[in-house]
VMD Tcl script that draws the C-alpha trace (Angstrom):
set ca {
  {-93.02 19.88 13.09}
  {-95.03 19.93 16.24}
  {-94.57 17.61 19.29}
  {-97.25 14.82 18.70}
  {-97.26 11.06 17.45}
  {-95.82 10.43 13.81}
  {-98.07 6.91 12.80}
  {-96.05 4.67 10.64}
  {-99.34 2.70 9.64}
  {-99.67 0.02 7.34}
  {-101.65 -3.22 6.87}
  {-99.98 -6.19 8.25}
  {-96.80 -7.39 6.06}
  {-96.92 -4.20 4.09}
  {-93.36 -2.84 4.88}
  {-93.85 -1.38 8.38}
  {-90.97 -2.49 9.74}
  {-88.68 -1.95 6.83}
  {-89.45 1.35 6.99}
  {-88.80 1.69 10.47}
  {-85.59 0.26 10.21}
  {-84.47 3.09 7.73}
  {-85.54 5.87 10.18}
  {-83.61 4.10 12.97}
  {-80.55 3.85 11.11}
  {-80.66 7.22 10.00}
  {-82.08 8.92 13.10}
  {-79.29 6.94 15.36}
  {-76.84 7.74 12.49}
  {-74.33 4.87 13.71}
  {-71.33 3.62 11.13}
  {-72.80 -0.15 11.17}
  {-76.38 -1.07 10.63}
  {-78.00 -1.45 13.89}
  {-79.70 -4.76 14.62}
  {-83.55 -4.88 14.08}
  {-84.41 -5.22 17.79}
  {-82.80 -2.01 18.00}
  {-85.39 -0.31 15.83}
  {-87.93 0.32 19.11}
  {-85.03 2.80 20.50}
  {-86.51 4.84 17.46}
  {-90.19 3.54 17.13}
  {-92.07 1.42 19.45}
  {-95.57 -0.18 18.38}
  {-98.42 1.59 19.92}
  {-99.85 -1.99 20.85}
  {-96.89 -2.45 23.19}
  {-98.56 -2.94 26.68}
  {-95.76 -0.72 28.24}
  {-97.66 2.73 27.02}
  {-101.10 1.28 28.71}
  {-99.39 -0.42 31.88}
  {-98.67 2.64 33.82}
  {-102.58 3.59 33.40}
  {-103.52 0.64 35.30}
  {-104.96 1.18 38.72}
  {-102.97 -0.42 41.56}
  {-103.34 -4.41 41.28}
  {-105.12 -4.44 38.32}
  {-104.08 -6.34 35.30}
  {-104.84 -6.64 31.79}
  {-106.77 -9.26 32.12}
  {-109.18 -7.65 34.45}
  {-110.12 -5.43 31.55}
  {-112.71 -5.17 28.60}
  {-111.94 -4.50 25.03}
  {-113.91 -1.32 25.75}
  {-111.73 -0.39 28.93}
  {-108.58 -0.84 26.89}
  {-109.83 1.32 24.17}
  {-110.14 3.96 26.64}
  {-107.16 3.34 28.40}
  {-104.86 3.00 25.05}
  {-106.36 7.07 24.01}
  {-105.07 8.19 27.22}
  {-101.79 6.43 26.80}
  {-101.37 8.30 23.51}
  {-101.95 11.41 25.23}
  {-99.58 10.51 27.37}
  {-96.76 9.40 25.41}
  {-96.60 12.94 23.68}
  {-96.99 14.76 27.46}
  {-94.06 12.85 28.89}
  {-91.50 13.04 25.38}
  {-92.36 17.08 24.76}
  {-91.52 15.98 21.33}
  {-92.19 13.96 18.42}
  {-93.09 10.32 19.15}
  {-92.91 7.87 16.40}
  {-95.44 5.26 16.66}
  {-95.85 2.21 14.98}
  {-99.44 0.80 14.11}
  {-101.48 -1.65 12.27}
  {-104.63 -0.04 13.51}
  {-107.15 1.53 10.40}
  {-107.95 4.67 11.16}
  {-111.57 4.31 12.83}
  {-113.26 3.59 15.87}
  {-113.45 0.76 18.06}
  {-115.79 0.07 21.38}
  {-116.89 3.68 20.61}
  {-113.40 5.14 21.03}
  {-110.95 6.67 18.18}
  {-107.95 3.90 17.84}
  {-105.65 6.87 16.97}
  {-105.90 10.19 19.30}
  {-105.84 12.74 16.52}
  {-105.53 15.42 19.24}
  {-101.89 14.09 20.02}
  {-101.00 13.43 15.94}
  {-98.75 15.57 14.33}
  {-98.32 13.52 10.96}
  {-98.68 9.81 9.69}
  {-96.59 7.88 6.81}
  {-98.89 5.09 5.31}
  {-97.40 2.43 3.58}
  {-99.49 0.43 1.05}
  {-98.68 -3.03 -0.64}
  {-100.44 -5.10 -3.39}
  {-102.90 -7.20 -1.39}
  {-102.08 -10.13 -3.15}
  {-98.43 -10.19 -2.18}
  {-99.58 -9.20 1.58}
  {-101.80 -12.28 1.26}
  {-98.79 -14.44 0.58}
  {-96.70 -13.24 3.16}
  {-99.59 -12.69 5.91}
  {-100.05 -16.45 5.61}
  {-96.40 -17.17 6.40}
  {-96.14 -14.72 8.80}
  {-99.88 -15.84 10.89}
  {-99.09 -19.92 10.11}
  {-102.31 -20.03 8.28}
  {-103.40 -21.13 4.93}
  {-103.51 -18.49 2.44}
  {-107.42 -19.20 2.16}
  {-107.82 -18.23 5.77}
  {-105.54 -14.99 5.11}
  {-107.34 -13.98 1.84}
  {-110.78 -14.46 3.89}
  {-109.59 -12.57 7.00}
  {-108.10 -9.40 4.53}
  {-111.76 -9.25 3.63}
  {-113.20 -8.61 7.05}
  {-114.12 -5.60 8.51}
  {-114.03 -6.99 12.09}
  {-110.41 -8.37 11.79}
  {-107.99 -8.08 14.57}
  {-105.18 -9.04 16.42}
  {-105.57 -11.46 19.53}
  {-103.84 -9.66 22.63}
  {-100.64 -11.57 24.17}
  {-98.53 -11.03 26.67}
  {-96.64 -7.70 25.40}
  {-99.50 -6.72 23.23}
  {-103.21 -5.24 23.31}
  {-105.14 -6.01 20.62}
  {-105.17 -3.69 17.21}
  {-108.28 -3.53 14.84}
  {-107.02 -3.60 11.34}
  {-110.62 -4.00 9.26}
  {-110.63 -5.19 6.00}
  {-107.32 -4.49 3.65}
  {-109.62 -2.17 1.73}
  {-110.82 -0.31 4.58}
  {-107.40 -0.02 6.36}
  {-105.78 1.37 2.79}
  {-109.08 3.90 2.18}
  {-109.23 5.00 6.22}
  {-105.67 6.44 6.22}
  {-105.83 7.65 2.11}
  {-109.06 8.79 1.53}
  {-108.22 12.29 2.84}
  {-105.45 14.31 0.94}
  {-103.13 15.77 3.90}
  {-99.91 17.77 4.05}
  {-98.89 15.85 7.00}
  {-99.81 12.31 5.36}
  {-97.13 10.91 3.68}
  {-98.24 8.02 1.30}
  {-95.29 5.39 0.26}
  {-96.18 2.27 -2.06}
  {-94.13 -0.60 -1.12}
  {-93.36 -1.24 -4.75}
  {-91.79 1.99 -5.12}
  {-89.60 1.92 -2.30}
  {-88.45 -1.33 -3.69}
  {-87.88 0.20 -7.07}
  {-86.17 2.92 -5.78}
  {-85.40 2.61 -1.92}
  {-83.05 5.95 -2.37}
  {-85.65 8.07 -3.97}
  {-88.78 6.98 -2.07}
  {-86.36 6.68 1.39}
  {-84.58 9.75 0.90}
  {-87.84 11.82 0.21}
  {-89.30 10.47 3.44}
  {-86.15 11.57 5.56}
  {-86.36 15.19 4.23}
  {-90.17 15.57 4.49}
  {-89.78 14.69 8.37}
  {-86.97 17.03 8.34}
  {-85.05 14.51 9.52}
  {-81.59 15.33 7.54}
  {-80.81 16.45 3.95}
  {-77.53 14.75 4.17}
  {-77.23 12.78 1.17}
  {-74.15 10.40 2.58}
  {-76.46 9.88 5.83}
  {-79.52 8.58 3.87}
  {-77.43 6.83 1.64}
  {-75.87 4.78 4.39}
  {-79.28 4.22 6.14}
  {-80.80 3.20 3.13}
  {-77.82 0.39 2.55}
  {-77.95 -0.50 6.21}
  {-81.72 -1.10 5.84}
  {-81.48 -2.93 2.52}
  {-83.57 -6.43 2.45}
  {-80.33 -8.68 1.87}
  {-78.77 -6.53 4.74}
  {-81.82 -7.47 7.17}
  {-81.77 -11.19 6.28}
  {-78.57 -11.24 7.28}
  {-78.48 -9.67 10.70}
  {-81.75 -11.86 11.37}
  {-79.84 -15.02 10.57}
  {-76.89 -13.82 12.81}
  {-78.94 -11.81 15.44}
  {-82.80 -13.45 15.44}
  {-85.36 -10.51 15.57}
  {-87.92 -10.47 18.18}
  {-90.71 -9.40 15.71}
  {-90.64 -12.51 13.96}
  {-93.68 -14.98 14.33}
  {-93.30 -17.90 16.17}
  {-95.30 -19.58 13.35}
  {-92.67 -18.58 10.60}
  {-89.03 -19.57 9.92}
  {-88.06 -15.88 9.16}
  {-89.57 -12.16 9.33}
  {-87.71 -10.95 6.65}
  {-88.98 -13.96 4.14}
  {-88.30 -12.68 0.79}
  {-89.54 -9.09 0.21}
  {-90.18 -8.58 -3.43}
  {-93.07 -7.58 -5.35}
  {-94.98 -10.01 -7.71}
  {-93.88 -12.68 -5.65}
  {-97.67 -13.43 -5.56}
  {-97.52 -14.87 -9.33}
  {-95.36 -17.72 -8.28}
  {-98.06 -19.14 -4.99}
  {-101.47 -17.74 -5.56}
  {-104.23 -19.96 -7.68}
  {-106.66 -18.19 -10.09}
  {-109.34 -18.48 -7.76}
  {-107.40 -16.83 -4.79}
  {-105.91 -14.10 -7.09}
  {-109.74 -13.20 -8.35}
  {-111.03 -13.48 -5.11}
  {-108.25 -10.63 -3.67}
  {-109.23 -8.71 -6.61}
  {-112.86 -8.83 -6.54}
  {-112.96 -7.83 -2.66}
  {-110.36 -5.23 -2.88}
  {-110.92 -4.05 -6.57}
  {-111.34 0.01 -5.49}
  {-108.48 0.37 -3.57}
  {-106.17 -1.92 -5.96}
  {-107.55 0.39 -8.81}
  {-106.32 3.55 -6.90}
  {-102.74 2.29 -6.24}
  {-102.16 0.87 -9.67}
  {-102.41 -2.97 -8.87}
  {-105.02 -3.66 -11.39}
}
mol new
graphics top color blue
foreach p $ca { graphics top sphere $p radius 0.5 }
foreach p [lrange $ca 0 end-1] q [lrange $ca 1 end] { graphics top cylinder $p $q radius 0.2 }
display resetview
C-alpha cells in the first residue's frame, strides 16, 4: 500500500475502538493482550491536538483559533502526518466525509485507504446515550442532525459527525477498492472471518495463528476485564464503563416503540441498505 492515511472511520459507538484494538494487537504481535490504552501506539485519533499543535504560531493557543482556523490546520496536519511517517498512518476519525468551514475534513490527497464500520443505529442510540451521559431521546435527536459535532476539549479538536445517515452515506456511497466496509453485527457473529479478512486486505499478515491470537486478545470479554483492571483513557467521565455490553439487538430491551419508530423513520434508506430493516 502507498504511504498515506488509512482512516478507521465510524459514527461514534459503532465498533471503531474494537477494530483499532484488534489491529493494535495484530501489528504489535505480543504474546499477551495489550491494554486498551496502548491502542494509540498503532492508531491515534485524528482529532488529537498533538497533530495540529506543531502548526500553531509561537505564543498561539487553541483558544485563539476559530472553527475555520482549525479546519485549515487539520488538513495541513494530516499532510504533515504522512510526510513525517513516510509510511501508512492509521488514523481514527468520527468525522463524516465532507466539508466544514469551507475545508474538507479528510485530506484525500493524503489518503491511502479507509475502513468504515457501520452499526444498527438503534444500538448506536442506546450505547451513545450511556457514553455521552444524555437521555435516549436527546441522543436520537442528535443522530438526526446534520449539524451534529463534538465539543473540543483539552486534548481534542472538534469532530463533525453530521447525522447518522449522512455519516454512513458519505463514507460508503462510492464503491472503491481501497474502501473496506464492515458491519459491526458481522464482526460480532464471526470475528475471525471478518477481522481476519481485514488483516489480509490491509496486507498486515496472512499468518492464521497471529490473526487468531489478535482476535482472542481483542474479544469483548477480554476488553471488559482489561478495562476493569487497568481502566481506559477513552472512557467518558459520564459513563461507568467504555466496554458496556457490545451485543447486537440490545435496543429491543431498551427502546420504546416511539423511539424505535423515530430512528427507523429518520434513517430508513441507510438502514435498508445495510440490512437493518
